[in-house]
Backbone bond lengths (Angstrom), bond angles and torsions (degrees), N, CA, C in turn:
res aa  C-N    CA-C-N  psi(-1)  N-CA   C-N-CA  omega(-1)  CA-C   N-CA-C  phi
1 E - - - 1.443 - - 1.529 112.24 -
2 T 1.328 117.47 -23.26 1.460 120.74 177.60 1.529 108.00 -86.18
3 P 1.315 117.38 125.71 1.473 119.78 -177.13 1.530 112.03 -78.43
4 V 1.331 115.69 89.28 1.465 121.72 -177.83 1.525 109.77 -106.40
5 V 1.325 114.83 135.77 1.461 122.19 176.39 1.529 107.14 -110.14
6 Q 1.320 115.78 130.72 1.454 120.20 177.25 1.520 109.94 -126.77
7 M 1.334 114.13 140.27 1.459 120.46 178.95 1.519 107.93 -135.21
8 K 1.305 114.78 142.63 1.460 120.64 174.14 1.517 106.92 -134.78
9 S 1.316 114.97 135.98 1.462 120.23 176.60 1.518 107.80 -128.27
10 A 1.311 116.65 143.60 1.461 120.44 -179.71 1.521 109.54 -140.31
11 I 1.325 113.78 143.31 1.457 121.90 177.77 1.526 107.16 -115.70
12 L 1.315 115.98 134.90 1.457 120.68 174.93 1.527 108.01 -63.02
13 S 1.315 116.10 117.40 1.471 120.82 -178.69 1.517 107.78 -163.03
14 G 1.314 117.81 -132.46 1.449 121.37 176.16 1.513 113.45 86.59
15 L 1.314 115.33 -158.53 1.456 121.62 -172.98 1.525 113.26 -58.31
16 R 1.320 117.41 -35.42 1.469 120.01 -178.39 1.528 112.49 -67.74
17 Y 1.321 117.11 -19.08 1.462 120.96 -177.53 1.527 112.44 -102.02
18 E 1.309 116.83 -6.00 1.462 120.44 179.55 1.528 110.65 -83.88
19 D 1.306 115.91 139.84 1.450 121.23 167.51 1.532 105.82 -73.61
20 P 1.332 119.12 128.78 1.468 119.57 -179.14 1.530 113.56 -53.43
21 K 1.322 117.18 -27.77 1.464 120.27 177.89 1.526 111.22 -71.87
22 Q 1.335 116.50 -15.32 1.463 121.72 178.83 1.529 110.55 -117.36
23 A 1.324 115.52 30.11 1.464 120.85 -178.25 1.530 110.17 -55.62
24 G 1.323 115.40 128.73 1.458 121.61 -178.84 1.515 112.62 105.57
25 V 1.342 117.74 -7.38 1.467 119.78 -177.24 1.526 111.65 -66.07
26 N 1.333 118.47 -33.98 1.468 120.87 177.99 1.523 110.01 -64.30
27 E 1.336 116.00 -43.31 1.469 120.73 177.83 1.534 110.40 -64.68
28 L 1.315 116.70 -42.78 1.466 120.01 179.95 1.526 110.22 -63.84
29 L 1.326 117.17 -41.48 1.466 120.32 176.27 1.523 110.23 -56.51
30 S 1.326 117.31 -46.59 1.467 119.83 -177.82 1.525 111.70 -64.08
31 R 1.306 117.43 -25.00 1.460 121.28 -179.36 1.531 113.47 -84.16
32 V 1.335 117.64 -25.84 1.475 119.55 -175.34 1.530 113.57 -112.12
33 W 1.316 117.02 -6.47 1.466 120.81 -174.37 1.523 112.47 -56.14
34 T 1.316 117.14 -41.22 1.467 120.09 -175.71 1.533 112.20 -97.18
35 A 1.318 116.41 20.80 1.470 120.54 -178.92 1.526 111.91 -92.00
36 G 1.314 116.86 26.20 1.454 119.98 174.47 1.519 113.25 129.34
37 T 1.316 113.66 161.84 1.465 122.04 172.47 1.524 105.89 -123.40
38 S 1.315 116.62 177.11 1.471 117.81 -179.95 1.531 110.92 -68.24
39 K 1.342 116.78 -17.06 1.466 120.70 -178.38 1.528 113.49 -99.27
40 Q 1.350 116.71 -23.69 1.466 119.73 -174.25 1.519 110.39 -137.92
41 S 1.317 115.23 137.42 1.463 121.14 179.38 1.528 110.03 -78.62
42 E 1.313 114.89 169.52 1.463 121.22 177.02 1.529 110.51 -59.47
43 A 1.326 116.89 -40.81 1.475 121.22 -179.98 1.527 111.12 -67.30
44 E 1.325 117.76 -41.44 1.467 120.77 178.86 1.528 110.79 -63.91
45 I 1.310 116.31 -41.42 1.468 120.69 179.18 1.526 110.12 -64.74
46 A 1.319 116.63 -44.14 1.463 120.48 178.39 1.523 110.80 -59.16
47 S 1.326 116.95 -40.19 1.463 121.17 179.11 1.528 111.47 -65.07
48 I 1.323 116.75 -43.04 1.474 121.51 178.43 1.521 110.24 -61.13
49 L 1.315 116.35 -48.87 1.468 120.74 -177.95 1.523 111.16 -65.57
50 E 1.308 116.70 -40.90 1.459 120.88 179.59 1.526 111.63 -63.94
51 S 1.319 116.60 -38.94 1.465 119.93 -177.59 1.527 113.07 -68.93
52 T 1.342 116.82 -18.64 1.466 120.04 179.76 1.528 112.40 -113.85
53 A 1.328 117.10 7.07 1.473 122.73 -178.58 1.528 111.57 57.09
54 A 1.334 115.39 36.34 1.461 121.26 -179.93 1.527 109.20 -107.79
55 S 1.314 115.67 167.78 1.456 120.10 174.81 1.521 110.36 -145.33
56 I 1.315 114.19 145.91 1.459 122.14 171.70 1.519 105.52 -135.58
57 S 1.317 115.83 128.54 1.456 119.50 179.54 1.528 109.06 -140.42
58 A 1.311 114.48 160.62 1.458 120.61 178.60 1.525 109.17 -110.68
59 F 1.315 115.98 157.89 1.457 121.97 176.86 1.521 108.18 -143.01
60 G 1.287 115.55 156.36 1.460 120.58 176.15 1.507 109.28 -144.99
61 G 1.310 115.86 159.13 1.458 119.81 -179.45 1.512 111.49 -161.28
62 R 1.305 116.02 -162.66 1.465 121.45 -178.14 1.524 112.51 -69.95
63 N 1.344 117.07 -25.61 1.463 120.52 -174.32 1.522 114.78 -121.36
64 S 1.322 117.18 -8.46 1.463 117.78 -171.41 1.515 111.78 -157.05
65 V 1.317 113.08 171.06 1.451 123.53 169.29 1.517 104.60 -147.40
66 G 1.317 117.37 148.25 1.461 117.82 -178.50 1.510 112.78 -173.43
67 L 1.318 113.34 -173.27 1.457 121.90 -178.71 1.518 110.10 -124.57
68 S 1.331 115.52 148.43 1.458 122.99 174.08 1.519 108.00 -123.40
69 M 1.318 115.98 144.72 1.457 121.67 -179.43 1.525 108.66 -135.32
70 T 1.327 116.47 137.71 1.463 122.55 172.67 1.517 106.97 -134.80
71 A 1.340 116.02 130.71 1.465 120.41 179.98 1.516 109.89 -151.39
72 L 1.312 115.18 151.05 1.459 119.20 169.65 1.522 107.46 -67.57
73 Q 1.320 116.88 144.33 1.466 121.81 -173.80 1.536 113.52 -50.90
74 P 1.336 120.71 -41.39 1.469 118.74 -179.99 1.536 113.80 -64.08
75 F 1.324 117.63 -20.40 1.468 121.40 -178.72 1.527 112.60 -110.07
76 A 1.310 117.56 6.38 1.464 121.22 -174.29 1.528 112.21 -63.64
77 A 1.320 118.45 -44.29 1.468 120.35 -179.21 1.528 111.04 -64.15
78 E 1.327 116.04 -42.63 1.468 120.97 178.59 1.536 110.47 -63.10
79 T 1.316 116.56 -42.56 1.462 121.00 179.30 1.519 110.27 -66.96
80 F 1.323 116.87 -38.83 1.460 120.28 178.15 1.531 111.39 -63.38
81 D 1.326 117.85 -35.30 1.468 120.30 177.27 1.532 110.10 -58.72
82 L 1.320 116.32 -42.67 1.458 120.68 177.52 1.533 110.08 -68.13
83 F 1.311 116.62 -42.68 1.469 123.13 176.49 1.529 109.63 -52.84
84 G 1.340 115.72 -46.70 1.464 120.89 178.71 1.517 112.85 -63.96
85 Q 1.329 116.91 -35.23 1.464 120.44 178.71 1.529 111.33 -63.17
86 F 1.320 117.15 -33.31 1.460 119.35 177.63 1.529 111.05 -64.87
87 Y 1.327 117.43 -29.96 1.464 120.32 176.28 1.522 111.19 -80.06
88 K 1.319 116.73 -41.39 1.468 120.70 -174.98 1.515 113.65 -78.29
89 D 1.328 117.28 -36.80 1.452 119.71 -167.04 1.530 113.52 -147.54
90 P 1.350 117.20 52.63 1.464 117.73 179.24 1.526 109.95 -68.14
91 D 1.328 115.57 148.10 1.464 119.78 -176.17 1.526 113.17 -92.74
92 F 1.321 117.47 -36.20 1.460 121.67 -175.28 1.529 109.54 49.22
93 A 1.311 115.42 56.56 1.468 122.06 -176.66 1.528 111.03 -56.54
94 V 1.322 115.49 138.60 1.462 121.96 -178.47 1.523 111.13 -55.94
95 D 1.330 117.92 -43.50 1.467 119.90 -178.91 1.527 111.41 -64.21
96 A 1.329 117.36 -37.44 1.469 120.43 177.60 1.523 110.57 -67.80
97 V 1.321 116.87 -42.31 1.468 120.80 178.51 1.528 110.01 -60.42
98 E 1.322 117.05 -47.49 1.465 120.46 -179.07 1.533 111.53 -65.43
99 R 1.325 117.36 -39.92 1.473 121.53 177.88 1.529 110.58 -60.80
100 E 1.319 116.07 -47.95 1.468 119.88 -176.83 1.521 112.01 -72.67
101 K 1.334 117.67 -31.70 1.464 119.81 173.85 1.521 110.21 -60.59
102 M 1.323 116.29 -43.38 1.465 120.25 179.20 1.529 110.52 -62.25
103 M 1.324 116.63 -39.45 1.473 120.43 177.97 1.531 110.51 -64.85
104 M 1.330 116.54 -42.09 1.462 120.19 178.93 1.528 110.80 -64.91
105 L 1.311 116.51 -42.68 1.464 120.25 178.79 1.534 110.63 -62.56
106 E 1.310 116.35 -38.59 1.471 120.22 177.25 1.528 110.30 -65.68
107 S 1.328 117.26 -40.73 1.472 120.49 177.94 1.524 110.89 -63.59
108 L 1.337 116.21 -41.43 1.459 119.71 177.68 1.533 110.90 -62.62
109 K 1.311 116.59 -40.44 1.468 121.31 178.50 1.524 110.41 -64.75
110 N 1.333 117.07 -43.90 1.462 121.43 -178.88 1.523 112.62 -64.79
111 R 1.307 117.18 -26.86 1.460 120.30 178.81 1.515 111.99 -64.27
112 E 1.311 115.94 -27.59 1.463 119.97 179.74 1.525 111.25 -59.59
113 D 1.336 116.97 -26.54 1.461 121.59 -178.53 1.527 113.18 -100.88
114 N 1.323 117.29 5.94 1.452 120.65 -176.78 1.530 109.56 -114.26
115 A 1.311 115.64 102.92 1.466 121.09 -175.81 1.529 112.44 -60.56
116 A 1.325 117.18 -39.74 1.473 120.13 -178.64 1.532 110.97 -63.58
117 Q 1.313 117.21 -44.38 1.463 119.86 179.84 1.526 111.42 -66.44
118 K 1.327 116.54 -40.26 1.467 119.87 177.18 1.529 110.33 -62.10
119 C 1.311 116.61 -38.92 1.457 121.55 179.26 1.535 110.85 -63.43
120 I 1.322 116.06 -45.41 1.466 120.53 179.42 1.527 110.54 -62.59
121 L 1.327 117.52 -44.75 1.469 120.67 178.80 1.525 111.18 -62.41
122 N 1.327 116.87 -41.82 1.466 120.20 177.87 1.526 111.17 -64.38
123 M 1.343 116.68 -39.15 1.456 120.50 178.93 1.531 110.80 -63.87
124 T 1.336 117.26 -44.21 1.472 118.74 -179.71 1.522 110.86 -66.16
125 R 1.326 117.46 -34.71 1.471 119.97 176.17 1.525 110.42 -63.82
126 E 1.332 116.46 -41.10 1.465 120.68 178.86 1.530 111.16 -67.74
127 L 1.324 116.60 -43.26 1.470 120.45 -178.71 1.524 112.82 -66.51
128 F 1.334 116.48 -43.79 1.460 120.29 -171.35 1.517 114.72 -105.32
129 G 1.316 117.55 -9.28 1.465 120.57 176.88 1.521 112.29 55.93
130 T 1.332 115.50 -125.45 1.466 120.64 -176.97 1.531 113.11 -85.61
131 H 1.325 116.82 -4.74 1.473 119.68 175.47 1.530 108.11 -61.58
132 P 1.338 118.23 147.74 1.470 120.26 -179.85 1.525 114.44 -52.37
133 Y 1.331 118.83 -29.28 1.460 120.70 179.08 1.531 111.95 -64.93
134 G 1.313 116.87 -16.94 1.448 120.84 177.52 1.523 113.24 -77.13
135 R 1.324 116.05 -10.02 1.468 120.57 -179.75 1.525 110.88 -89.28
136 D 1.304 114.95 157.92 1.461 123.15 177.06 1.526 109.00 -74.87
137 P 1.343 118.98 125.19 1.473 120.17 178.40 1.531 113.29 -58.86
138 L 1.330 117.17 -24.49 1.469 120.13 177.07 1.523 111.95 -77.95
139 G 1.325 117.85 -12.57 1.453 121.26 -178.84 1.513 110.96 87.87
140 S 1.310 115.19 -160.84 1.464 121.39 176.60 1.521 108.07 -117.45
141 R 1.310 116.41 161.73 1.468 119.52 179.89 1.529 111.26 -56.85
142 E 1.323 116.00 -45.26 1.464 120.26 -177.36 1.532 111.08 -63.33
143 A 1.322 116.14 -46.36 1.473 120.12 -178.03 1.522 111.13 -66.21
144 V 1.325 117.37 -44.78 1.471 121.07 -179.10 1.520 110.31 -63.99
145 A 1.320 116.70 -42.98 1.475 120.14 -179.61 1.525 111.22 -60.42
146 A 1.329 117.47 -29.20 1.465 121.37 -177.74 1.527 113.34 -86.54
147 L 1.336 118.03 -11.46 1.466 120.18 -177.95 1.528 110.65 -67.12
148 K 1.320 115.63 141.06 1.467 123.22 179.40 1.525 109.10 -128.69
149 R 1.322 115.59 169.08 1.465 121.49 176.91 1.522 110.38 -54.46
150 D 1.333 117.10 -44.87 1.465 120.81 -178.58 1.520 112.24 -63.47
151 T 1.336 117.00 -31.62 1.459 121.06 177.19 1.527 109.65 -65.59
152 V 1.322 116.31 -45.43 1.463 121.26 179.61 1.523 109.83 -63.81
153 K 1.318 116.52 -45.01 1.468 121.15 -179.00 1.527 111.05 -62.95
154 S 1.311 117.24 -44.03 1.461 121.47 179.13 1.531 110.90 -63.67
155 Y 1.331 116.84 -44.07 1.460 121.24 177.84 1.527 109.82 -59.74
156 Y 1.328 116.39 -47.09 1.460 120.91 179.26 1.534 110.54 -58.01
157 N 1.322 116.73 -47.66 1.473 120.50 -179.50 1.516 111.87 -61.59
158 N 1.331 117.67 -32.47 1.463 120.97 178.98 1.519 113.16 -73.80
159 I 1.330 117.35 -34.99 1.471 119.05 -175.69 1.520 113.80 -95.40
160 C 1.329 117.63 -24.36 1.467 120.34 -174.56 1.528 109.42 -76.70
161 N 1.303 114.30 92.22 1.447 122.70 -176.59 1.536 107.49 -132.41
162 P 1.334 117.94 123.12 1.471 119.67 -179.04 1.526 113.89 -54.59
163 E 1.326 117.69 -26.24 1.463 120.37 178.95 1.521 112.19 -70.95
164 K 1.341 116.90 -19.19 1.465 121.43 179.92 1.528 111.53 -106.23
165 L 1.320 117.03 11.29 1.460 122.83 -175.24 1.529 110.53 -103.52
166 V 1.325 115.50 132.69 1.464 122.05 174.90 1.520 106.97 -122.21
167 I 1.342 116.31 134.85 1.459 121.63 -179.30 1.517 108.74 -127.18
168 S 1.327 116.16 133.61 1.465 120.11 172.70 1.523 108.09 -123.40
169 L 1.317 115.63 146.40 1.463 122.55 -176.82 1.519 108.36 -139.82
170 V 1.343 115.76 132.64 1.459 120.59 175.77 1.515 109.31 -135.73
171 G 1.305 115.55 151.71 1.452 120.67 177.19 1.514 111.30 133.16
172 P 1.324 116.44 -177.45 1.465 121.48 -178.69 1.533 111.05 -78.90
173 V 1.342 115.58 79.62 1.463 121.15 -177.48 1.527 109.89 -129.86
174 N 1.318 114.96 158.01 1.459 121.19 171.69 1.528 106.37 -82.90
175 R 1.301 115.74 112.15 1.470 121.51 -173.88 1.518 112.87 -56.05
176 H 1.319 117.50 -45.34 1.465 121.23 -177.22 1.532 111.48 -68.99
177 E 1.320 116.08 -40.87 1.469 120.81 178.09 1.533 110.41 -61.34
178 W 1.327 116.40 -44.44 1.463 120.25 -179.11 1.524 111.97 -71.86
179 A 1.312 117.75 -33.73 1.470 120.33 176.08 1.520 109.08 -60.90
180 E 1.325 117.48 -42.83 1.471 121.38 177.02 1.520 111.18 -65.09
181 R 1.321 116.71 -43.42 1.476 120.96 -179.78 1.530 110.68 -60.55
182 I 1.317 116.07 -45.08 1.467 120.19 -179.72 1.525 110.74 -66.81
183 Q 1.316 116.19 -45.02 1.468 119.95 179.54 1.514 110.92 -61.63
184 S 1.288 117.58 -41.06 1.459 122.34 179.67 1.543 110.74 -64.26
185 A 1.317 115.75 -42.28 1.479 119.79 179.51 1.506 111.36 -66.28
């Protein structure tokens, strides 16, 4: 009964597209992608989304990276405009990159004390060997520590290709109107 519009977009990327020397860059991208655009700060974006009860978040994995959007139908077009800005003009702010790198490094450190996670990582290494899937999606401490804003930006520019982008949309929308809106963006 609540008119909610949801969109998910994904780009073919992930571990297979990472340079092993930059292991973890896909994960870092997913953590900082929505931390601002060149026109709006992370705080301004949070305020906009909060005022309309909408959300935009990023995700990353072994095969992809992308954005998800949820908005009430009356605010869907406005939220999509912001969604599009993350594709056209992400900022990858230095402070956000450094903050998320520290979080990733802490997660990598905490794994040392988690037998289940170590077991899973060892199993994937055994299953996939030298294939990129055998690597940890979080990267290694050395690689993550060396990642910079420019590394994330360069990686994004290399993978963000409309030919590798898939978008799905559900909710009470005019299909043709939204197809034009997405194509235009």
